[in-house]
N, CA, C and O atoms as a GROMACS GRO file, in nm:
protein
  264
    1MET      N    1  -4.095  -2.179   7.056
    1MET     CA    2  -4.009  -2.153   6.942
    1MET      C    3  -3.928  -2.278   6.905
    1MET      O    4  -3.911  -2.308   6.787
    2ASN      N    5  -3.879  -2.350   7.007
    2ASN     CA    6  -3.802  -2.472   6.978
    2ASN      C    7  -3.887  -2.577   6.908
    2ASN      O    8  -3.837  -2.649   6.821
    3ARG      N    9  -4.015  -2.585   6.944
    3ARG     CA   10  -4.103  -2.682   6.880
    3ARG      C   11  -4.120  -2.650   6.732
    3ARG      O   12  -4.120  -2.740   6.648
    4ILE      N   13  -4.135  -2.524   6.700
    4ILE     CA   14  -4.151  -2.484   6.561
    4ILE      C   15  -4.027  -2.519   6.480
    4ILE      O   16  -4.038  -2.571   6.368
    5ILE      N   17  -3.910  -2.490   6.535
    5ILE     CA   18  -3.786  -2.519   6.464
    5ILE      C   19  -3.768  -2.670   6.446
    5ILE      O   20  -3.735  -2.716   6.336
    6GLY      N   21  -3.790  -2.747   6.551
    6GLY     CA   22  -3.776  -2.892   6.542
    6GLY      C   23  -3.872  -2.956   6.444
    6GLY      O   24  -3.833  -3.042   6.366
    7MET      N   25  -3.997  -2.913   6.448
    7MET     CA   26  -4.096  -2.967   6.354
    7MET      C   27  -4.062  -2.925   6.211
    7MET      O   28  -4.080  -3.002   6.117
    8GLY      N   29  -4.013  -2.803   6.196
    8GLY     CA   30  -3.974  -2.756   6.063
    8GLY      C   31  -3.861  -2.840   6.005
    8GLY      O   32  -3.861  -2.873   5.886
    9ILE      N   33  -3.764  -2.873   6.089
    9ILE     CA   34  -3.654  -2.958   6.043
    9ILE      C   35  -3.706  -3.096   6.005
    9ILE      O   36  -3.663  -3.152   5.904
   10GLY      N   37  -3.797  -3.152   6.085
   10GLY     CA   38  -3.855  -3.282   6.052
   10GLY      C   39  -3.929  -3.280   5.919
   10GLY      O   40  -3.917  -3.372   5.839
   11VAL      N   41  -4.005  -3.174   5.895
   11VAL     CA   42  -4.079  -3.162   5.769
   11VAL      C   43  -3.981  -3.142   5.653
   11VAL      O   44  -4.003  -3.196   5.544
   12LEU      N   45  -3.876  -3.066   5.675
   12LEU     CA   46  -3.774  -3.046   5.572
   12LEU      C   47  -3.709  -3.180   5.534
   12LEU      O   48  -3.690  -3.209   5.416
   13TYR      N   49  -3.674  -3.260   5.635
   13TYR     CA   50  -3.617  -3.392   5.608
   13TYR      C   51  -3.716  -3.480   5.531
   13TYR      O   52  -3.675  -3.555   5.442
   14LEU      N   53  -3.845  -3.472   5.564
   14LEU     CA   54  -3.944  -3.550   5.490
   14LEU      C   55  -3.950  -3.507   5.344
   14LEU      O   56  -3.965  -3.590   5.254
   15GLY      N   57  -3.939  -3.377   5.320
   15GLY     CA   58  -3.938  -3.327   5.182
   15GLY      C   59  -3.817  -3.377   5.105
   15GLY      O   60  -3.829  -3.415   4.988
   16ILE      N   61  -3.701  -3.375   5.169
   16ILE     CA   62  -3.581  -3.425   5.103
   16ILE      C   63  -3.593  -3.576   5.079
   16ILE      O   64  -3.549  -3.625   4.975
   17ALA      N   65  -3.651  -3.648   5.173
   17ALA     CA   66  -3.672  -3.792   5.156
   17ALA      C   67  -3.765  -3.819   5.038
   17ALA      O   68  -3.744  -3.914   4.963
   18PHE      N   69  -3.868  -3.737   5.023
   18PHE     CA   70  -3.959  -3.752   4.910
   18PHE      C   71  -3.885  -3.730   4.779
   18PHE      O   72  -3.908  -3.802   4.682
   19GLY      N   73  -3.798  -3.631   4.776
   19GLY     CA   74  -3.716  -3.608   4.656
   19GLY      C   75  -3.625  -3.726   4.626
   19GLY      O   76  -3.608  -3.763   4.510
   20ALA      N   77  -3.566  -3.784   4.730
   20ALA     CA   78  -3.481  -3.902   4.711
   20ALA      C   79  -3.562  -4.019   4.656
   20ALA      O   80  -3.513  -4.095   4.573
   21LEU      N   81  -3.687  -4.034   4.702
   21LEU     CA   82  -3.772  -4.141   4.648
   21LEU      C   83  -3.803  -4.118   4.501
   21LEU      O   84  -3.816  -4.214   4.424
   22GLN      N   85  -3.817  -3.992   4.461
   22GLN     CA   86  -3.840  -3.963   4.319
   22GLN      C   87  -3.718  -4.001   4.236
   22GLN      O   88  -3.732  -4.058   4.127
   23TRP      N   89  -3.598  -3.971   4.286
   23TRP     CA   90  -3.475  -4.012   4.217
   23TRP      C   91  -3.467  -4.163   4.209
   23TRP      O   92  -3.429  -4.218   4.106
   24ALA      N   93  -3.504  -4.231   4.318
   24ALA     CA   94  -3.503  -4.377   4.319
   24ALA      C   95  -3.600  -4.433   4.216
   24ALA      O   96  -3.568  -4.527   4.143
   25ASN      N   97  -3.718  -4.375   4.209
   25ASN     CA   98  -3.817  -4.420   4.112
   25ASN      C   99  -3.766  -4.401   3.970
   25ASN      O  100  -3.785  -4.488   3.884
   26ASN      N  101  -3.701  -4.288   3.945
   26ASN     CA  102  -3.644  -4.266   3.812
   26ASN      C  103  -3.536  -4.370   3.781
   26ASN      O  104  -3.528  -4.418   3.668
   27GLY      N  105  -3.455  -4.403   3.879
   27GLY     CA  106  -3.352  -4.505   3.858
   27GLY      C  107  -3.411  -4.641   3.827
   27GLY      O  108  -3.366  -4.709   3.735
   28TRP      N  109  -3.512  -4.680   3.904
   28TRP     CA  110  -3.575  -4.810   3.879
   28TRP      C  111  -3.643  -4.812   3.742
   28TRP      O  112  -3.634  -4.911   3.669
   29ALA      N  113  -3.710  -4.701   3.708
   29ALA     CA  114  -3.787  -4.697   3.583
   29ALA      C  115  -3.698  -4.700   3.459
   29ALA      O  116  -3.740  -4.752   3.355
   30THR      N  117  -3.577  -4.647   3.468
   30THR     CA  118  -3.489  -4.643   3.351
   30THR      C  119  -3.394  -4.761   3.344
   30THR      O  120  -3.310  -4.768   3.254
   31GLY      N  121  -3.406  -4.855   3.437
   31GLY     CA  122  -3.326  -4.976   3.431
   31GLY      C  123  -3.195  -4.969   3.508
   31GLY      O  124  -3.114  -5.061   3.500
   32TYR      N  125  -3.173  -4.860   3.581
   32TYR     CA  126  -3.052  -4.849   3.663
   32TYR      C  127  -3.086  -4.893   3.805
   32TYR      O  128  -3.116  -4.811   3.891
   33GLU      N  129  -3.081  -5.024   3.827
   33GLU     CA  130  -3.121  -5.078   3.955
   33GLU      C  131  -3.031  -5.030   4.069
   33GLU      O  132  -3.078  -5.012   4.182
   34ASP      N  133  -2.902  -5.010   4.040
   34ASP     CA  134  -2.811  -4.965   4.145
   34ASP      C  135  -2.846  -4.824   4.191
   34ASP      O  136  -2.840  -4.795   4.310
   35VAL      N  137  -2.880  -4.738   4.098
   35VAL     CA  138  -2.920  -4.601   4.133
   35VAL      C  139  -3.050  -4.604   4.213
   35VAL      O  140  -3.064  -4.535   4.314
   36GLY      N  141  -3.146  -4.684   4.167
   36GLY     CA  142  -3.272  -4.696   4.239
   36GLY      C  143  -3.253  -4.749   4.380
   36GLY      O  144  -3.316  -4.701   4.474
   37PHE      N  145  -3.167  -4.849   4.393
   37PHE     CA  146  -3.143  -4.908   4.524
   37PHE      C  147  -3.082  -4.808   4.621
   37PHE      O  148  -3.130  -4.791   4.733
   38TRP      N  149  -2.975  -4.740   4.578
   38TRP     CA  150  -2.906  -4.650   4.670
   38TRP      C  151  -2.988  -4.528   4.704
   38TRP      O  152  -2.980  -4.478   4.816
   39TRP      N  153  -3.067  -4.476   4.609
   39TRP     CA  154  -3.154  -4.363   4.644
   39TRP      C  155  -3.266  -4.408   4.737
   39TRP      O  156  -3.313  -4.330   4.819
   40THR      N  157  -3.308  -4.534   4.726
   40THR     CA  158  -3.406  -4.586   4.821
   40THR      C  159  -3.345  -4.596   4.960
   40THR      O  160  -3.411  -4.562   5.059
   41VAL      N  161  -3.220  -4.641   4.970
   41VAL     CA  162  -3.152  -4.647   5.099
   41VAL      C  163  -3.141  -4.507   5.159
   41VAL      O  164  -3.167  -4.489   5.278
   42ILE      N  165  -3.102  -4.410   5.079
   42ILE     CA  166  -3.091  -4.272   5.127
   42ILE      C  167  -3.226  -4.221   5.174
   42ILE      O  168  -3.235  -4.156   5.279
   43ALA      N  169  -3.332  -4.250   5.099
   43ALA     CA  170  -3.466  -4.204   5.137
   43ALA      C  171  -3.510  -4.266   5.269
   43ALA      O  172  -3.573  -4.199   5.351
   44VAL      N  173  -3.478  -4.393   5.291
   44VAL     CA  174  -3.515  -4.458   5.417
   44VAL      C  175  -3.440  -4.395   5.534
   44VAL      O  176  -3.500  -4.370   5.639
   45ILE      N  177  -3.312  -4.369   5.517
   45ILE     CA  178  -3.234  -4.306   5.623
   45ILE      C  179  -3.288  -4.166   5.655
   45ILE      O  180  -3.299  -4.128   5.771
   46LEU      N  181  -3.322  -4.090   5.552
   46LEU     CA  182  -3.378  -3.957   5.574
   46LEU      C  183  -3.515  -3.964   5.642
   46LEU      O  184  -3.548  -3.879   5.724
   47THR      N  185  -3.594  -4.064   5.608
   47THR     CA  186  -3.725  -4.080   5.672
   47THR      C  187  -3.709  -4.115   5.819
   47THR      O  188  -3.784  -4.065   5.903
   48ILE      N  189  -3.611  -4.198   5.852
   48ILE     CA  190  -3.584  -4.230   5.992
   48ILE      C  191  -3.540  -4.105   6.066
   48ILE      O  192  -3.583  -4.081   6.179
   49ALA      N  193  -3.454  -4.024   6.004
   49ALA     CA  194  -3.408  -3.900   6.067
   49ALA      C  195  -3.525  -3.804   6.087
   49ALA      O  196  -3.534  -3.739   6.192
   50ALA      N  197  -3.613  -3.793   5.990
   50ALA     CA  198  -3.728  -3.705   6.002
   50ALA      C  199  -3.822  -3.750   6.113
   50ALA      O  200  -3.871  -3.669   6.191
   51THR      N  201  -3.845  -3.880   6.120
   51THR     CA  202  -3.930  -3.933   6.226
   51THR      C  203  -3.869  -3.907   6.363
   51THR      O  204  -3.940  -3.870   6.457
   52GLY      N  205  -3.739  -3.926   6.375
   52GLY     CA  206  -3.670  -3.898   6.500
   52GLY      C  207  -3.679  -3.752   6.539
   52GLY      O  208  -3.698  -3.719   6.656
   53ALA      N  209  -3.664  -3.663   6.440
   53ALA     CA  210  -3.674  -3.519   6.468
   53ALA      C  211  -3.814  -3.481   6.513
   53ALA      O  212  -3.830  -3.404   6.608
   54LEU      N  213  -3.915  -3.534   6.447
   54LEU     CA  214  -4.053  -3.500   6.482
   54LEU      C  215  -4.092  -3.555   6.620
   54LEU      O  216  -4.147  -3.483   6.703
   55ILE      N  217  -4.063  -3.682   6.643
   55ILE     CA  218  -4.099  -3.742   6.772
   55ILE      C  219  -4.015  -3.683   6.884
   55ILE      O  220  -4.068  -3.653   6.992
   56GLY      N  221  -3.886  -3.667   6.861
   56GLY     CA  222  -3.799  -3.609   6.962
   56GLY      C  223  -3.837  -3.468   6.999
   56GLY      O  224  -3.834  -3.430   7.116
   57THR      N  225  -3.874  -3.389   6.899
   57THR     CA  226  -3.918  -3.252   6.926
   57THR      C  227  -4.045  -3.254   7.008
   57THR      O  228  -4.059  -3.177   7.104
   58TRP      N  229  -4.138  -3.341   6.972
   58TRP     CA  230  -4.265  -3.348   7.045
   58TRP      C  231  -4.243  -3.388   7.191
   58TRP      O  232  -4.303  -3.329   7.281
   59ILE      N  233  -4.158  -3.487   7.213
   59ILE     CA  234  -4.134  -3.535   7.349
   59ILE      C  235  -4.062  -3.429   7.433
   59ILE      O  236  -4.101  -3.404   7.547
   60HIS      N  237  -3.960  -3.368   7.377
   60HIS     CA  238  -3.874  -3.280   7.455
   60HIS      C  239  -3.924  -3.136   7.467
   60HIS      O  240  -3.861  -3.053   7.533
   61THR      N  241  -4.037  -3.107   7.404
   61THR     CA  242  -4.093  -2.972   7.419
   61THR      C  243  -4.226  -2.971   7.493
   61THR      O  244  -4.298  -2.871   7.493
   62GLN      N  245  -4.259  -3.082   7.557
   62GLN     CA  246  -4.381  -3.086   7.638
   62GLN      C  247  -4.359  -3.007   7.766
   62GLN      O  248  -4.250  -3.008   7.822
   63PRO      N  249  -4.462  -2.938   7.813
   63PRO     CA  250  -4.448  -2.864   7.940
   63PRO      C  251  -4.424  -2.960   8.056
   63PRO      O  252  -4.480  -3.070   8.061
   64ARG      N  253  -4.341  -2.916   8.149
   64ARG     CA  254  -4.310  -2.998   8.266
   64ARG      C  255  -4.407  -2.968   8.379
   64ARG      O  256  -4.455  -2.856   8.395
   65GLU      N  257  -4.433  -3.071   8.457
   65GLU     CA  258  -4.514  -3.054   8.578
   65GLU      C  259  -4.421  -3.076   8.697
   65GLU      O  260  -4.402  -3.190   8.740
   66ASP      N  261  -4.365  -2.969   8.750
   66ASP     CA  262  -4.272  -2.979   8.863
   66ASP      C  263  -4.344  -2.974   8.994
   66ASP      O  264  -4.280  -2.982   9.100
   0.00000   0.00000   0.00000
């Protein structure tokens, strides 16, 4: 159950990061470089968080061999 929740959170963060990249693309395309830049920064931070959630969940939910 913990693996499902952790992976779900990682996928949710990836979805939010994708949305942030869309906002960044809109900012760059309309000439608002500052908006594009900061949404890109937000998207990168969210992608790092998603990667951490996915990898951390995978590592910490492996069965133990005692």
